[in-house]
C-alpha positions as CSV (number, residue, x, y, z in Angstrom):
1,M,44.2,-16.0,57.9
2,S,46.1,-12.7,57.6
3,R,47.1,-10.9,60.7
4,P,45.5,-7.5,61.2
5,S,47.7,-4.4,60.6
6,Q,49.9,-3.6,63.6
7,N,49.0,0.1,63.2
8,T,45.3,-0.5,63.8
9,D,45.6,-0.3,67.5
10,Q,47.3,3.1,67.3
11,Q,44.7,4.3,64.7
12,L,42.0,3.5,67.2
13,I,43.8,5.3,70.0
14,E,44.4,8.4,67.8
15,A,40.8,8.4,66.8
16,A,39.7,8.3,70.4
17,R,42.0,11.2,71.3
18,E,40.4,13.3,68.6
19,L,36.9,12.5,69.7
20,L,37.8,13.2,73.3
21,K,38.6,16.8,72.4
22,H,34.9,17.2,72.0
23,S,33.4,14.8,74.6
24,G,34.4,13.3,77.9
25,L,35.5,9.7,78.6
26,S,32.1,8.5,79.8
27,Q,30.6,9.6,76.4
28,M,33.2,7.7,74.4
29,N,31.4,5.5,71.9
30,L,33.4,2.6,70.5
31,R,31.4,2.5,67.2
32,Q,32.2,6.2,66.7
33,V,35.9,5.5,67.5
34,A,36.0,2.7,64.9
35,A,34.3,4.8,62.3
36,K,36.7,7.7,63.0
37,A,39.7,5.4,62.6
38,G,38.2,3.9,59.5
39,V,38.4,0.3,60.8
40,N,35.9,-2.4,61.5
41,L,34.6,-2.6,65.1
42,G,35.9,-6.1,65.3
43,M,39.4,-4.7,65.2
44,F,38.8,-3.0,68.5
45,H,37.9,-6.2,70.2
46,Y,40.9,-8.0,68.5
47,H,43.4,-5.4,70.0
48,F,41.8,-4.3,73.3
49,K,39.2,-6.9,74.2
50,T,37.3,-4.6,76.6
51,K,36.5,-0.8,76.9
52,E,38.4,-0.7,80.2
53,Q,41.6,-1.8,78.5
54,F,41.0,0.6,75.6
55,T,40.4,3.5,78.0
56,R,43.7,2.6,79.9
57,A,45.6,2.6,76.6
58,V,44.2,5.9,75.4
59,L,45.0,7.7,78.7
60,Q,48.5,6.2,78.8
61,D,49.3,7.0,75.2
62,S,48.2,10.6,75.7
63,Y,50.2,10.9,78.8
64,E,53.3,9.4,77.4
65,K,53.3,11.8,74.5
66,F,52.9,14.8,76.9
67,F,55.6,13.4,79.3
68,R,58.2,13.1,76.5
69,E,57.8,16.7,75.6
70,F,57.6,17.7,79.3
71,S,60.9,15.9,80.0
72,L,62.7,17.6,77.1
73,E,61.5,21.1,78.3
74,T,62.5,20.6,81.9
75,S,65.9,19.0,81.3
76,G,69.2,20.8,80.8
77,D,71.6,22.9,82.9
78,G,69.9,26.4,82.5
79,P,68.4,28.4,85.4
80,A,65.7,26.4,87.2
81,L,63.2,29.3,86.8
82,G,63.3,29.0,83.0
83,R,62.8,25.3,83.2
84,L,60.0,25.7,85.7
85,R,58.3,28.2,83.3
86,S,58.6,25.7,80.4
87,A,57.2,22.9,82.7
88,L,54.1,25.0,83.5
89,I,53.5,26.1,79.9
90,T,53.9,22.5,78.6
91,L,51.6,21.2,81.2
92,G,49.1,24.0,80.5
93,R,49.1,23.3,76.8
94,F,48.5,19.7,77.4
95,V,45.5,20.4,79.6
96,G,44.2,23.0,77.3
97,E,44.4,20.8,74.2
98,N,42.8,17.9,76.1
99,R,40.5,19.8,78.4
100,R,37.4,17.8,77.7
101,M,39.4,14.6,78.4
102,V,40.7,16.1,81.6
103,L,37.1,17.1,82.7
104,G,36.2,13.4,82.0
105,I,39.1,12.2,84.1
106,L,38.0,14.5,87.1
107,H,34.4,13.1,86.7
108,D,35.6,9.5,86.8
109,V,37.9,10.2,89.7
110,L,35.0,11.5,91.7
111,N,33.0,8.4,90.8
112,K,36.0,6.2,91.8
113,D,36.4,4.6,88.4
114,R,39.1,2.0,89.0
115,V,40.9,2.4,85.6
116,V,41.0,6.1,85.8
117,L,42.1,6.1,89.5
118,D,44.9,3.7,88.7
119,F,46.0,6.0,85.8
120,V,46.0,9.1,88.0
121,K,47.8,7.4,90.9
122,T,50.5,6.1,88.6
123,N,51.2,9.1,86.4
124,I,50.4,12.4,88.3
125,P,53.4,11.9,90.6
126,R,55.7,11.6,87.5
127,H,55.4,15.3,86.4
128,G,54.4,16.5,89.8
129,L,57.7,15.5,91.3
130,V,59.6,17.1,88.5
131,I,57.8,20.4,89.2
132,V,58.5,20.0,93.0
133,G,62.2,19.5,92.3
134,L,62.3,22.6,90.0
135,V,60.5,24.7,92.8
136,R,63.1,23.6,95.3
137,Q,66.0,24.4,92.8
138,C,64.4,27.9,92.3
139,Q,64.2,28.5,96.0
140,K,67.9,27.4,96.3
141,E,68.9,29.8,93.5
142,G,66.8,32.6,95.0
143,S,64.3,33.0,92.1
144,L,61.3,31.9,94.2
145,R,60.4,32.9,97.7
146,K,61.0,30.3,100.4
147,A,57.5,29.3,101.2
148,G,56.4,25.8,101.9
149,L,55.4,23.5,99.1
150,P,51.8,23.2,100.4
151,S,51.5,26.9,99.8
152,I,53.4,27.2,96.5
153,M,52.2,24.2,94.6
154,P,48.4,25.0,94.7
155,V,49.2,28.5,93.5
156,L,51.5,27.2,90.6
157,I,49.3,24.4,89.4
158,G,45.8,25.7,90.4
159,T,46.1,29.2,89.0
160,C,47.7,27.9,85.8
161,L,45.3,25.1,85.0
162,F,41.9,25.9,86.8
163,P,40.9,28.5,84.1
164,L,41.3,25.8,81.4
165,V,39.1,23.3,83.4
166,M,36.5,26.1,83.9
167,V,36.4,26.6,80.1
168,A,35.9,22.8,79.6
169,M,33.0,22.9,82.1
170,L,31.3,25.8,80.3
171,E,31.8,24.0,76.9
172,H,30.3,20.9,78.5
173,L,27.3,22.9,79.6
174,E,27.1,24.5,76.1
175,V,27.1,28.0,77.6
176,K,26.7,30.6,74.8
177,R,27.5,33.7,76.8
178,L,28.2,35.0,80.3
179,R,26.2,38.1,81.0
180,F,26.7,40.1,77.8
181,I,30.0,38.5,76.8
182,P,29.9,35.7,74.1
183,F,31.6,32.6,75.4
184,V,33.8,32.4,72.3
185,V,35.4,35.7,73.4
186,I,35.9,34.4,77.0
187,K,37.4,31.2,75.7
188,A,39.8,32.9,73.5
189,A,40.9,35.2,76.3
190,I,41.5,32.2,78.7
191,A,42.5,29.3,76.5
192,S,44.9,30.9,74.0
193,D,48.6,30.2,74.2
194,K,49.3,33.8,74.9
195,A,46.8,33.8,77.9
196,L,48.6,30.7,79.3
197,K,52.0,32.3,79.0
198,D,50.7,35.5,80.7
199,R,49.3,33.6,83.5
200,V,52.5,31.6,84.1
201,E,54.5,34.9,84.1
202,L,52.0,36.5,86.6
203,I,52.3,33.5,88.9
204,L,56.1,33.4,88.8
205,E,56.3,37.2,89.4
206,S,53.9,36.8,92.4
207,L,56.1,34.2,93.9
208,A,59.4,36.0,93.4
209,P,61.3,36.9,96.5
210,K,60.3,40.2,98.0
211,K,62.8,43.1,97.5
212,G,65.0,43.3,100.5
213,A,64.2,39.7,101.7
214,R,67.1,37.6,102.8
215,R,67.8,34.7,100.4
């Protein structure tokens, strides 16, 4: 009996990632994933055995791709502020491109899904600690005000990412317009790459040391 292609598992993961751009984790249908990948459903059971194992593999694969790029953008010897800017933009792009999956992760965390909780506990600190380190370097260099991390981190992360989660929520609710503004216009204004970069600049400017403040 011939051995199934070693690429089939990755094809299934990539198919799931594409489908998750339009639906949450809880809505992931294995038959749809197999059809999207162009493989027999039996190949799913051969490679992953259970939906739990497959969910874990999809989440980890997505995160590792993000973290490789994140690590490249935040490494080097340049000013810490530039690397912090790149870190926030890279994180924002990942959340924006995968906002429906992120919304599903939030839903599953609230429902105490064991697989998703383990994923979050293992991986969030990886990029979170990098950002904390860059913030401290910026404060040491004098490019960020010397406020405590509990004050700075929610501003940096929340202001940068919450608008993207809000867009995902409105998409999930199939909102067509807010007041008299079509939702597509709102989404373009919030979820575009330019909007993300503008938010990051505004956040960093707001956290810059005040003129005349002692460094």
